[in-house]
C-alpha positions as CSV (number, residue, x, y, z in Angstrom):
1,M,103.7,80.7,134.1
2,L,106.4,78.6,134.4
3,K,107.1,77.7,131.0
4,E,107.1,80.8,129.1
5,A,109.8,82.3,131.6
6,L,111.5,79.9,132.2
7,S,114.0,77.6,129.7
8,Q,116.1,75.2,130.9
9,D,119.5,77.8,130.7
10,L,117.7,79.3,133.2
11,V,117.4,77.0,135.9
12,T,120.0,75.6,137.9
13,V,121.9,73.5,140.6
14,G,124.8,73.1,142.4
15,L,125.2,76.5,142.5
16,S,128.2,77.5,144.7
17,V,127.5,80.7,146.5
18,R,128.7,81.2,150.6
19,N,126.4,84.7,150.6
20,K,123.2,86.6,149.7
21,Q,124.7,89.3,147.8
22,E,126.3,86.3,145.3
23,V,123.5,84.6,144.8
24,I,122.2,87.8,143.6
25,D,124.8,87.7,141.6
26,A,124.8,84.9,140.0
27,L,120.9,84.5,139.1
28,L,121.3,88.3,137.2
29,D,124.6,87.1,135.6
30,M,122.6,84.0,134.3
31,L,119.4,86.6,133.4
32,C,122.1,88.7,131.7
33,S,123.3,85.4,130.1
34,T,120.0,85.5,127.8
35,G,120.6,89.6,125.9
36,K,117.0,90.8,127.9
37,V,119.1,93.5,130.6
38,K,119.8,96.1,129.3
39,D,121.5,97.9,132.0
40,R,123.3,95.1,134.3
41,R,123.3,97.7,137.0
42,Q,120.7,99.7,137.3
43,A,119.1,95.5,137.4
44,L,121.5,95.4,140.5
45,Q,120.2,99.2,142.0
46,D,116.6,97.9,142.1
47,I,116.9,94.6,142.9
48,L,119.3,95.6,146.1
49,A,117.0,98.6,146.7
50,N,113.7,96.3,147.1
51,E,116.2,93.9,149.0
52,Q,116.4,96.7,151.4
53,R,113.0,97.9,152.0
54,M,112.2,94.0,152.7
55,S,114.1,90.9,152.3
56,T,112.7,88.3,149.9
57,G,113.7,85.5,152.2
58,L,110.5,83.7,152.2
59,E,109.8,80.3,154.6
60,Q,110.6,77.2,154.3
61,G,114.3,77.8,152.5
62,I,112.9,79.8,149.6
63,A,113.8,83.3,148.3
64,I,112.4,85.8,145.8
65,P,114.9,88.5,145.1
66,H,113.1,90.5,142.0
67,A,112.6,94.3,141.3
68,K,110.2,96.4,138.8
69,T,113.2,97.4,136.8
70,D,113.5,99.8,133.5
71,A,116.2,97.3,132.6
72,V,114.2,95.0,131.1
73,D,111.1,94.9,128.7
74,E,109.5,92.2,129.8
75,M,109.6,89.8,132.4
76,I,112.2,87.5,132.9
77,A,112.7,84.9,135.6
78,C,115.4,82.4,136.8
79,V,115.5,79.6,139.6
80,A,118.8,78.2,141.5
81,V,119.0,75.6,143.8
82,S,122.6,76.0,146.2
83,D,124.9,73.3,146.9
84,R,124.9,75.2,150.7
85,K,121.9,76.7,152.3
86,I,122.5,80.7,152.9
87,D,121.2,83.2,155.3
88,F,119.2,85.9,153.1
89,E,118.0,86.5,156.2
90,S,113.8,85.6,155.7
91,I,111.2,86.1,157.8
92,D,111.1,82.5,159.3
93,H,114.6,82.6,160.4
94,K,115.7,80.2,157.8
95,P,118.3,79.3,156.0
96,A,117.7,79.9,151.9
97,H,118.9,77.1,148.8
98,I,115.9,78.0,146.4
99,F,116.5,80.7,144.3
100,I,113.9,82.7,142.4
101,M,115.1,85.8,140.6
102,T,112.4,87.3,138.6
103,L,113.1,91.1,137.0
104,S,110.3,92.7,135.5
105,P,109.5,96.0,134.0
106,K,107.9,99.1,136.2
107,G,104.5,99.6,135.6
108,Q,104.1,95.9,134.1
109,T,102.9,93.7,137.6
110,G,101.1,91.0,135.9
111,P,103.5,88.5,134.3
112,H,104.8,89.3,137.8
113,M,102.5,88.5,140.1
114,K,101.2,85.7,138.7
115,F,104.6,83.9,138.2
116,L,105.2,84.9,141.6
117,A,102.2,83.2,142.4
118,E,102.5,80.1,140.7
119,V,106.1,80.0,142.2
120,S,104.6,79.8,145.3
121,R,101.7,77.6,144.8
122,L,104.2,74.6,143.7
123,L,106.8,75.6,146.6
124,K,104.0,75.6,149.3
125,D,104.7,71.6,149.3
126,K,107.2,70.3,150.9
127,K,107.5,66.9,148.6
128,A,107.9,69.3,145.5
129,R,110.8,71.5,147.3
130,E,112.7,68.3,148.1
131,K,112.7,67.5,144.7
132,V,113.5,70.6,143.4
133,V,116.5,70.5,146.1
134,A,117.3,66.7,145.1
135,A,116.9,67.2,141.1
136,R,120.1,66.0,139.9
137,D,120.7,68.6,137.0
138,S,119.3,71.7,135.3
139,A,117.6,69.3,132.7
140,E,115.8,68.0,136.3
141,L,115.1,71.2,137.4
142,F,113.4,71.8,134.5
143,E,110.7,69.5,134.6
144,L,110.2,69.9,138.0
145,L,109.3,73.4,137.7
146,T,107.7,73.2,133.6
147,G,106.4,69.2,134.3
């Protein structure tokens, strides 16, 4: 699922952001660059509504802002690693620096859940997380995620 959802231009390292909103904006811009987001404003509104219901900051420095939205016709995703750790209101109260954003059409649960499960499985391993954070460029990060 990671191989199908990601391409090298949808992963990045050295994301220069200072706060949660900048993370969300930067990741959404990456997804918009694909041309697959029909309505950026709607996508942002749906992501922020989801964040209000429950923070998508997980544990171990990972955050997965996501939403079901009418702004896309198929699931799309991107991954970024930031230079600095960002407060994402994580459940372990620790800042995040690995960010995964996914947008899925409303009513389409399968690919969305499959993608999130695969990402979770990969990043629950401490060594895998360390390699992701240490990736020197997007090519290396892409290989680590899809390898």
